[in-house]
C-alpha positions, 0 to 999 in steps of 0.5 A: 500500500505504501510503496504503491501510494508513494510511487503514484504521488511522485509520478502524478505530481511531477508529470502533471504539466504534460498531462494537462497539455495532453488533455487540452490537445484532446479536448473538443474545443482545441488546445488554445481555447482549452487554455493553451499553456496557461494554468498548467497546474489547473486541477492538481488538487484533485490529483494530489488527493486521489493519487495515493489511494488510487495507486495503492489500490492498484498495487494491493490488488495486483500483488495479491492476485499475482500471489494467488495465481501461478507465476514465476520466470519458469511458468508459461502461465506467467504473462497471463497471470500478470495480465489478469492481476493488472486488469483486476487492479485497474478495475479496483483502482478506477473506483478511486481514479475516475472521480479524480480524473473527471474533476481534474480534466474539467479543471484542466480545460477551464483554468479560470475555475477552481477545482472545488467549484468544478466539483460542486458544479458537477455534483449539483448538475449530475450528482454522484454519477457525474463523478463516475462519467467515463468509468467504463471508458476508463476501464476499457482504456486501462485494461488494454494498457495494462495487458501490454505494459505489465507483462512487458515490464515483467518480461523485460525484468526477467530477461535483464535479470537472466542476462546479468545473473541477479535480480534487477536493481530499482533503476533497471526496473525503472528503465523496463517500466519506461519502455513498457509504458511508452509502448503501451501509451502509443497503442492505447491513445485512441481509447484515451482520446475517447475517454477524454471526450466522454468526461468533458462532454456536456451533460445530455450530449451524445458523448455524455452517454459513455458509448466508447465506440460512438465516441471513437466513430465521431472522432474518426468522422470529424478528424480522422487518424490525427484526431484518434491520436491527438496528444500521443506525443505528450502522452507517450512522453508522460507515461514513459517518464511515468513508467520510469518514476512510478515502477522504479519508485515502487520497486525501491520503496518496496525494497526499503519497506520490506 
């Protein structure tokens, strides 16, 4: 719990400006109207509050599921174990992540409004379910992401450990995490764009219903391939750096705490 929480807070706060740029590039009103480079830390209180419990919930679930299912470098079931553990971890973590993400993204594209004001407005207009708008699209983004990232991260660590004859150091784990995260970020960008559009959509609009396929279809018809991959560079940069910081900090914190 502590290791995952510490890792989550470090990565989310350090890389917040890149996340803001990515959100504004993906926003339906366009980068400049969404705020451009102004108020780059808009929405950071929401992230600061949600980051620790979100990351902790993921790693508690991930490690516990992994310990129950067969795993290990010699097991051919190891990649499947990491996929199942990561997917279940994301489903649980999204219960905390989604409300934080909804408020954060709305603040990022409205830098003149405070996080508290956006929270109260969302609750007044849509109630608690407004905070969970985009839960399904977030899970549909995170599960494919985890199916790519975590088995790749674990496989790279195993390969590096085998090559050097001992378990990887925390910095080596971080390098593996950066590569795995960057690759996963690129291939799941269209799902991230759809999730952003759903969370930012006005109440009552077609995107507000949360239909991921309809959101992807709308983006494809109006903006084509470039729309589906809007913000891919800052997303890849943030998640590569995030993978380095997040998974490296997690491994180091875990070693120190255990």
